[in-house]
C-alpha positions in Angstrom: 239.4 -3.8 -83.5 241.7 -1.3 -81.8 241.8 1.8 -83.9 242.7 5.3 -82.5 240.1 7.1 -84.7 237.3 4.7 -83.8 238.2 5.0 -80.2 237.9 8.8 -80.5 234.5 8.4 -82.1 233.4 6.1 -79.3 234.6 8.6 -76.7 232.7 11.4 -78.5 229.6 9.3 -78.5 229.9 8.6 -74.7 230.3 12.4 -74.2 227.1 13.1 -76.2 225.2 10.4 -74.2 226.3 12.0 -71.0 225.2 15.4 -72.2 221.8 14.0 -73.2 221.3 12.5 -69.8 222.1 15.9 -68.2 219.8 17.8 -70.5 217.0 15.3 -70.0 217.2 15.9 -66.2 217.2 19.7 -66.7 214.2 19.4 -69.1 212.2 17.4 -66.5 213.0 19.9 -63.8 212.3 23.0 -65.9 209.0 24.8 -65.6 209.8 27.5 -68.1 208.5 26.8 -71.6 211.3 29.0 -73.1 214.0 27.1 -71.2 212.4 23.8 -72.2 212.4 24.9 -75.9 216.1 25.8 -75.6 216.9 22.4 -74.0 215.0 20.6 -76.7 216.9 22.4 -79.4 220.2 21.4 -77.7 219.0 17.8 -77.5 218.1 17.8 -81.2 221.5 19.2 -82.0 223.3 16.6 -80.0 221.2 13.8 -81.5 222.2 15.0 -85.0 225.9 14.9 -84.0 225.4 11.5 -82.5 223.9 10.3 -85.8 226.9 11.8 -87.8 229.2 10.1 -85.4 227.6 6.7 -85.9 227.6 7.0 -89.7 231.3 7.9 -89.6 232.0 5.0 -87.3 230.3 2.6 -89.6 232.1 3.9 -92.7 235.5 3.7 -90.9 234.8 0.2 -89.6 233.8 -1.0 -93.1 236.9 0.6 -94.6 239.2 -1.0 -91.9 237.6 -4.4 -92.6 238.2 -4.0 -96.3 241.8 -3.1 -95.6 242.3 -6.2 -93.4 240.7 -8.4 -96.1 243.0 -7.1 -98.8 246.1 -7.5 -96.6 245.2 -11.1 -95.8 244.8 -11.9 -99.5 248.2 -10.5 -100.3 
C-alpha cells in the first residue's frame, strides 16, 4: 500500500532506529555514569516515540484497509 502518511511514519521509524544505533554505540563507549544515564533516558524517549509511531501506523493501515473494503463493495 503506497500511502504518503504511512511512508512518513516509516521514514520516522527508520530515523529513530538510526538514532538508537548511534546512542547504543555511545553508551558502550562511555565510562561516565552520568553520561550513561543521560543516554539511557534518550533511548527510553526514542523507544516511546517508536511505540507511538507503530501504534499510529497500525491504526492508519487498518483505516485504509476499511476504506478500500468499502469502496470495493460500492
